[in-house]
C-alpha positions in Angstrom: -59.1 101.8 -70.7 -56.0 103.2 -72.4 -53.7 100.8 -74.2 -51.0 100.9 -71.6 -53.5 100.0 -68.8 -54.9 97.2 -70.9 -51.4 95.6 -71.3 -51.0 95.1 -67.5 -54.6 94.2 -66.8 -54.6 91.7 -69.6 -51.4 90.1 -68.4 -52.7 90.1 -64.9 -55.8 88.2 -66.0 -53.5 85.9 -68.1 -51.5 85.2 -64.9 -54.7 84.1 -63.1 -55.5 81.8 -66.1 -51.9 80.4 -66.0 -52.3 79.7 -62.3 -55.6 77.9 -62.8 -54.0 75.9 -65.6 -51.2 74.7 -63.4 -53.5 73.8 -60.6 -55.7 71.8 -63.1 -52.6 69.9 -64.1 -51.9 69.0 -60.5 -55.5 68.0 -60.1 -55.3 65.7 -63.0 -52.2 64.0 -61.6 -53.8 63.4 -58.3 -57.1 62.2 -59.6 -55.3 59.4 -61.5 -54.2 57.9 -58.2 -56.3 55.6 -56.1 -54.8 56.0 -52.6 -57.2 57.4 -50.0 -54.4 59.8 -48.7 -54.1 61.2 -52.2 -57.8 61.8 -52.4 -57.9 63.6 -49.1 -54.9 65.7 -50.1 -56.6 66.5 -53.3 -59.7 67.8 -51.5 -57.5 70.0 -49.3 -55.6 71.4 -52.2 -58.9 72.0 -54.1 -60.4 73.9 -51.2 -57.2 76.1 -50.7 -57.0 76.7 -54.4 -60.6 77.6 -54.6 -60.3 80.2 -51.8 -57.1 81.7 -53.4 -58.8 81.8 -56.8 -61.8 83.6 -55.4 -59.6 86.2 -53.7 -57.4 86.8 -56.8 -60.4 86.8 -59.2 -62.2 89.3 -56.9 -59.0 91.5 -56.8 -58.6 91.6 -60.6 -62.3 92.2 -61.1 -62.1 95.1 -58.6 -59.2 96.6 -60.5 -61.1 96.5 -63.8 -64.2 97.9 -62.2 -62.3 100.7 -60.5 -60.6 101.7 -63.8 -63.8 101.6 -65.8 -65.6 103.7 -63.1 -62.7 106.0 -62.5 -63.5 105.5 -58.8 -62.0 103.3 -56.1 -63.9 100.8 -54.1 -62.5 101.2 -50.5 -63.8 97.8 -49.3 -62.0 96.0 -52.1 -58.8 98.0 -52.3 -56.8 95.6 -50.1 -58.1 92.6 -52.1 -57.1 94.3 -55.3 -53.6 95.1 -53.9 -53.1 91.5 -52.7 -54.1 90.1 -56.1 -51.8 92.6 -57.8 -48.8 91.7 -55.7 -49.3 87.9 -55.8 -49.9 87.7 -59.5 -47.2 90.1 -60.7 -44.3 87.6 -60.8 -46.5 85.3 -62.9 -47.5 88.3 -65.0 -43.8 88.8 -65.9 -43.5 85.2 -66.9 -46.7 85.3 -69.0 -45.4 88.5 -70.6 -42.1 87.0 -71.4 -43.8 83.9 -73.0 -45.9 86.3 -75.1 -42.9 88.4 -76.1 -44.0 91.5 -74.2 -41.0 93.6 -73.1 -40.5 93.8 -69.3 -40.2 97.6 -69.4 -43.5 97.9 -71.2 -45.2 95.7 -68.5 -43.7 97.9 -65.7 -44.8 101.1 -67.5 -48.3 99.6 -67.7 -48.2 98.6 -64.0 -47.2 102.2 -63.1 -50.0 103.6 -65.3 -52.6 101.4 -63.6 -51.3 102.4 -60.2 -51.4 106.1 -61.0 -54.9 105.7 -62.3 -56.1 104.0 -59.1 -54.4 106.7 -56.9 -55.9 109.6 -58.8 -59.3 108.0 -58.8 -59.2 108.2 -55.0 -59.8 111.9 -55.5 -57.3 112.8 -52.8 -57.1 116.5 -51.9 -54.3 116.9 -49.4 -52.5 120.0 -48.0 -49.0 120.4 -49.5 -47.4 119.6 -46.2 -48.7 116.1 -46.4 -47.2 115.4 -49.8 -43.6 114.4 -50.7 -41.9 114.9 -54.0 -39.2 112.2 -54.2 -36.5 112.6 -56.8 -33.6 110.4 -57.9 -30.0 111.8 -57.5 -29.3 111.1 -61.2 -31.5 114.2 -62.1 -28.6 116.4 -60.8 -25.9 117.3 -63.3 -23.0 114.9 -62.8 -20.5 117.7 -62.8 -22.3 119.7 -60.0 -20.1 120.0 -56.9 -23.0 120.8 -54.5 -24.5 117.9 -52.4 -28.3 118.2 -52.7 -29.2 114.8 -51.1 -28.4 116.3 -47.7 -30.3 119.6 -48.5 -31.8 120.5 -51.8 -31.4 124.1 -51.0 -27.7 123.7 -51.8 -28.8 123.9 -55.4 -27.5 127.1 -57.0 -30.0 127.0 -59.9 -27.3 127.1 -62.6 -29.7 125.7 -65.1 -27.7 122.7 -66.1 -30.4 120.4 -64.7 -34.0 120.7 -63.5 -33.4 120.4 -59.8 -33.8 124.1 -59.3 -37.0 124.2 -61.2 -38.3 121.2 -59.2 -37.5 123.0 -56.0 -39.5 126.0 -57.2 -42.3 123.7 -58.0 -42.2 122.2 -54.5 -42.2 125.7 -53.0 -45.2 126.6 -55.1 -47.2 123.7 -53.7 -45.6 123.9 -50.3 -44.6 120.3 -50.3 -41.6 118.4 -48.9 -39.0 117.6 -51.6 -36.2 115.1 -51.2 -33.5 113.7 -53.4 -32.5 110.1 -52.8 -29.5 108.1 -54.0 -31.4 104.8 -53.8 -34.2 102.8 -52.3 -32.7 102.7 -48.8 -32.5 106.5 -48.6 -36.0 106.9 -50.1 -37.5 104.6 -47.5 -35.7 106.6 -44.8 -37.2 109.8 -46.0 -40.7 108.3 -46.1 -40.3 107.0 -42.5 -39.0 110.3 -41.2 -41.5 112.6 -43.0 -44.6 110.3 -42.9 -46.3 111.8 -46.0 -49.9 110.9 -46.8 -49.0 110.7 -50.6 -45.9 110.7 -52.7 -45.1 111.9 -56.2 -42.0 110.0 -57.2 -39.7 110.5 -60.2 -37.6 107.5 -61.3 -37.1 104.8 -64.0 -39.6 101.9 -64.4 -37.8 99.5 -62.1 -37.3 101.9 -59.3 -40.9 103.2 -59.5 -42.2 99.7 -59.4 -40.0 98.8 -56.4 -41.0 102.0 -54.6 -44.7 101.5 -55.1 -44.4 97.9 -53.8 -42.4 99.1 -50.8 -44.9 101.7 -49.7 -47.8 99.3 -49.6 -51.1 101.2 -49.1 -49.5 104.6 -49.2 -50.6 106.4 -52.4 -47.7 106.9 -54.9 -48.0 108.6 -58.3 -45.0 107.6 -60.5 -43.5 110.0 -63.1 -41.1 108.3 -65.4 -37.8 110.0 -66.0 -36.0 110.5 -69.3 -32.7 108.9 -70.0 -31.0 110.6 -72.9 -27.6 109.5 -71.6 -28.6 106.1 -70.5 -29.8 104.9 -67.0 -28.8 106.7 -63.8 -26.7 109.4 -65.5 -27.8 113.0 -66.2 -31.4 112.0 -66.5 -34.3 114.4 -67.1 -38.0 114.7 -66.3 -41.0 116.5 -67.8 -41.8 119.3 -65.4 -45.4 119.6 -66.7 -45.9 115.9 -65.9 -44.7 116.4 -62.3 -46.9 119.5 -61.8 -49.9 117.6 -63.3 -49.4 114.8 -60.7 -49.0 117.3 -57.9 -52.1 119.3 -58.9 -54.2 116.1 -58.9 -53.7 115.5 -55.2 -52.7 118.9 -53.7 -54.8 121.8 -52.5 -51.7 123.8 -51.7 -50.3 124.9 -48.4 
């Protein structure tokens, strides 16, 4: 496993340990009471906790196995996704306690997600893939509205929208530019792609991956030489590499 993947998987496992620790503390408090009601309640809590623990532990183990094997386990994908979603908030807390930067955790999460998506060995026609871009990639001084139609781009060279459009045409894929999560979700609902390559910052990629559920999303981080959400940039080679992993063309 690469270092970036290890960060997230390690914190995910740490989150599970943290959860077990908290449950053990609750257990201790209840076992020091003598009332019959408390004993019954303790048994119920223990059973529920045991079931949750088994599901989460199975999910984390599945993630690790899939990464090591570079191959998904279809029967365990949903379990892995549930464990991932339930433990992520705790992962952030554990990371904060350990002094791990939130952006680094999100990048690691995206890296793990991308690895799992590519390990599915998807080969889709270009028409079933969407390239989703943030509006901040467009030069801020450009007068042409590309969120309505990216073909309004005049390819002046001040940003990479034109080159990304050419890339979309090369792979015969749908390309959309969104101003935010609401518009991005609208595009997904309308076009119903079978896979998405999305360009955004860590926070927006994480939110997008969470929103799409089981729909495969490969995230490509943007560059922010001028700060967030303003005249951002992206590595065209990274975008094409993501597309080539899942696309068979037209």
